[in-house]
C-alpha positions, 0 to 999 in steps of 0.5 A: 812302261818301265817301273823304277826300282830303288835300291839301297847302297851303304858307304862308310866315310871318315869324319872329315869326308862326311863333313866335307860331303855335307858342306858341299851338298849344303852349298848346293841346297841338296841332301848328301845322298842327292849330291852323291847321286849327281856326282856319280851320274856326272862322273859316269856319263860326262867325264869318263865317256870315252867318246867325249874324251876322244872328241875333246882330243880331236878338237884340241888337235884341230886347234894345233893345226 
């Protein structure tokens, strides 16, 4: 059984960044914190995954042949 441990992390934003963050989170009916968590998770697990990038390159090369 795994025990979930929550940790705090502090970030500083400019007024414009915070305004934009809150606006984007509100569009999705999320808190700013939840929106940041989702963005980080998506970026780390979906967009920057080396294996996914290589798979996309392979697929794009198949279309050229």
